[in-house]
N, C-alpha and C positions, 0 to 999 in steps of 0.2 A: 597627471589627471587620474583620479580614482574612478573605478567602475561603479555604477549604481548599485545600491544595496538591495538584494532581493528580500521580499517579505518573509519567505520561508526558505530555510536552508538546513543543511545537516542531514541527520538520519531520522526519517519519519516513518516508522514501520506501519504497515496495514495490520491492525490488531486482529488476531484470531478471536473467534467467538467460542469459548468452551461451552460444552453442553453436558447435562447430566445424563445418567443412563437411560432415562425416559425421554430424552430429547429436548428438555427445557433448558433455558439459559442457566448456566452455572455461575451465579453472581460472585461467589467467593473466589472461584478460580479466575474469573475475569479480573477481579481486583488484584489478584496475585500477578497476573500477566502485566497489568499496568505497572505495578511496583517493580517487577523484573525489568521492564523496559526503561523505566525512569532510572533504576539503579545502573543500567547500562550506559546512561548518559545521552539518551536520544533527545532530539530537539523538538519533537512533535509526535502526535499520535494520529493515525488515520483510522477512524472508526467506520465500519460498514463498507469496507472495500471488498475486493474479490477474496482476499485471504480471510476476511471476516464473514464469509458465506452470506453476504447481504442478499443475494438473489434467492436464497433458500428461506430466509426469515420472514415471518409475518410482520406487518406494520407494528403490532404491539411488541413483538420481540425486538424489533429495531429500536423502538423507543426505549426499551429497557437497557439495551446495549449502550445507547447514548448516555442515559442517566448514570449508569455504573462507571463508564469511562470518564465522564466529566467530573463526577464526584471523586473518584479515586485519584485522578490526576491533580485535583485541587488547584488548578490554575498554574501549575509549575511549567507546563509547556502548552502550546496551542493544540486544540483538538479539531482536526479536520474531519468532517462527516460526509459520507457518501449519500448523495441523493440520486441514486442510480435507478432510473425508471425508463419505461419504454418510450414515453412521450412527454411533451413539455409540461402540461398541466399536472401530470402525476409527479414529475420531478419537482415542480414548484411546491406541491403539497408536502412532499418529503423534506424539501429544503426549509420550508416554514416550520415544520415540526422540529427539525434539527436546531433551528435558531431559537425556538421557544425552550428547548431543553439544554441550552448552554453551549452550542457549537461555536467555535471561533471562525470557521470557514466552511464552505460547502464544496463538494467535489461532484461533478456530473460528467457522464459520458455523452456521446452523441445519442440521439434517439435510436431505438432498435426494434426489431420485429417488423415494424413498418418499413416500407421502401422509402428511402430518404435522399433528398437532393442536397448538395452543398449549401444552397441558399437557405434551406430549411434548418440545417445544422447551425448555420450562422444565427438565424432567428431564434433557434432554441436556446442558445447561450445568452443572447441578448435579453430574451424574455425572463429567463431565470434570474439573471443579474438584476433586472429591473424590479422583480417581485420580492426580493429578499435583501435586507440591508446587511449582508455579510460578504466578505470576499469570496469570489467564485473561481475555482480551479477546474480546468478541463482535464478529463481522464481519457487518454488515447489508448484504447485497448481493442484494436480491430479484430482480434481473434474471437472476441465475445460479441461485439456489436456490429461487425462487418462493415464498418466505415473507418477509413484512415483520416485522422486529423492532420492535414498537411500544414507546413509553416505558412503557406499562402492564405490559409483560413485563419490560423491562430494569431499570427503577428498583428494584423489589423485590429483584431478584437483586443489584444493586449495593449496596443498603442492608444486605443480609445478608452482604456480603463474598464472594459467589460470583464476581462479575465485578469486575475492576480497571479496565475501560474498555470503550469501544465505538468501533469504526471504522465510521462511517456512510457507506456508498456507495450509499444508497438513492435519492438525488436528491430526496427528499421534505423540502424545506426547512422546512415547517411542523412536521413530526414532529421534525426535528432541533432546532428552537427549543424545542419542548415538552420534549424530552429534556434540553437544556442548562439550562432553567429548573428542572426537577426535580432535576438533579444538583448544583445550586449549593452545597448544604450537605453533600455526601457527601465526606468526607475520603478522599483518595487515588484517587478515581474520575476517569478521564480520558475526555473527550468529544472525539473526533478526527473531522475531516471528510475524506472521500475525494473530495469534490466540488471538483476542482482549479480550476475556473473561477470559483468564488465563495468562495475562502478568506477574503478580506477581509470579506465579508458574514457568513460563518459565525463568524469571530473576533468580530465585533461582536455576534453572537447569543450568544456565550459559549463557543465552541470553545476547547479548550486547545491545539490544534495541528492539523496536517494530515498526511495520508498520500497525497501526490500522485504518480501514476505519472509525470507530466511532470517531477517532481522529479529523476528519473534524468538527464534531459537538462540541466536548469538548476537544480541544487540551490541555487546562490548566490542566484538570483532568489527562490525560495520562502523562503529564510532571511531575505533582506532584507524580504520582504513580512511575514513573521511578526514580525520585530523592530520594524517600523514600527507594526504593529497593537498590539503589547504596550506601546509607549510612547505610544499614542494619536494617532499621526500618520496619520490616516486618508487624507489627501490623498496621502501617499507610498505608503501601502498600496494605494490605488486605482490609482495610476499603475503600480506594479509588477504588480498583477493584470491591468490592461489590456494590458500588454506580454506577459504570459504567456498571456492569451487569444489574442492574435495568434499566438504560438508554437504553441499547441495546434492550430492549423489544419494542422499537419503530418499529423494523422490523416486529412485529406481527400486525401492524395496518392495513395492506392491507386486504381487505375482502377475506376470504378463497376461493380458487378456481378461483380467478380472475387475478392472477399475478404470474410470476415465482419467485423463491427465489431471483434471481438477481434483478428483478424489485421491489420486496417488500423491499429489503434491501437498494438498492441505492435510491429508491424513498423515503424511510424514511429519509435517510441522507439528501437528497436535501430538503425535506419538512421541516425538523428541521432547516436547514440553512436558508430557506426562513422565517420561523417563528422568527428566531433570527436576521433577517435583514441583513444577509450577502449576499444572492443571491436574485435575483428578482423573479424568478419562480422556480417551481419544475418540469419543463418539462423534459421528458426522451427521449432518442433516440428510434426511432421505431425499432422493433414492441412493445417495452415496453410502458406502459401507465403511466401518472402522477397520483399520489394519489389524491383522491377527497376531498371535503369539510369535509365529515364525518370522513374520515381517518385522515385528518389534525387535527381535534379536538382531536382525540385520542393521536396523537403525541404531541400536546401542553400539554396535561395532564402529559405525561411522562417527558417532559422538566421541567415542574413545580415541579414535584416530585424530580427530580435530582438537583433542585436548580439553573437551568440555566435561564438566562434572555431571555425575548421575546420582540419584538417591538410591 
């Protein structure tokens, strides 16, 4: 008996949003990012996620990001778009905008800023799904929204067809395992890990794929990891994961005490992409800062160690 086929699987990177020196969207660089990811063999693109700085962008900038990514991808892979807003009506508004601009699916977190009960989170996802004629995926990221999406909440929504999948960036591997077990017989439901340092372990636990921010820098590596796991070559998957763990150390390049974890991580991804010739600058959205020359030298060394080319 074969397992149900998930709607979304493989490597679906959360696409970074390149900016110009004056802080506007760098459309040309974003097109190159999409080409770089497609060349790496990814199976989908996640626009306006955390790695895309979605919380920092204006609605107009968000719309432009969707336009560029959907146009540049040209239907080669599905484009999932974040509708990440504080409350339900705001998320519905962004989800409808994404649908109008060509999104293939919508991704939403639990409500945040407001104090929220589990019954309200359940209603939040139901209302978004009812308002937009696109598949809806839940994004579990408690470090940002301060609510954990437990399997007991997600699995009934999945069974009823409200949710098409989950991107789990909770870091709670036990909860992820329970979610994967509960989802085994749910047709079309995708369980995706955002825990980029343990993708091999999550695949062994039952993940259908990954949504790794580091996949912007090395999509080929994450695709090789995924393919090794699918064919059951766990030694190869482990070796690839170990190399990517070393590459992830680029997030330590920012001088201690000078940047948030978000700025250090996304700044490292952007700096690595700049060094690889994919984007023009490593400019960040305010109030974050771009990484400086000394920090860039450190990131270059990590790229060399991981065997990645630089311009």
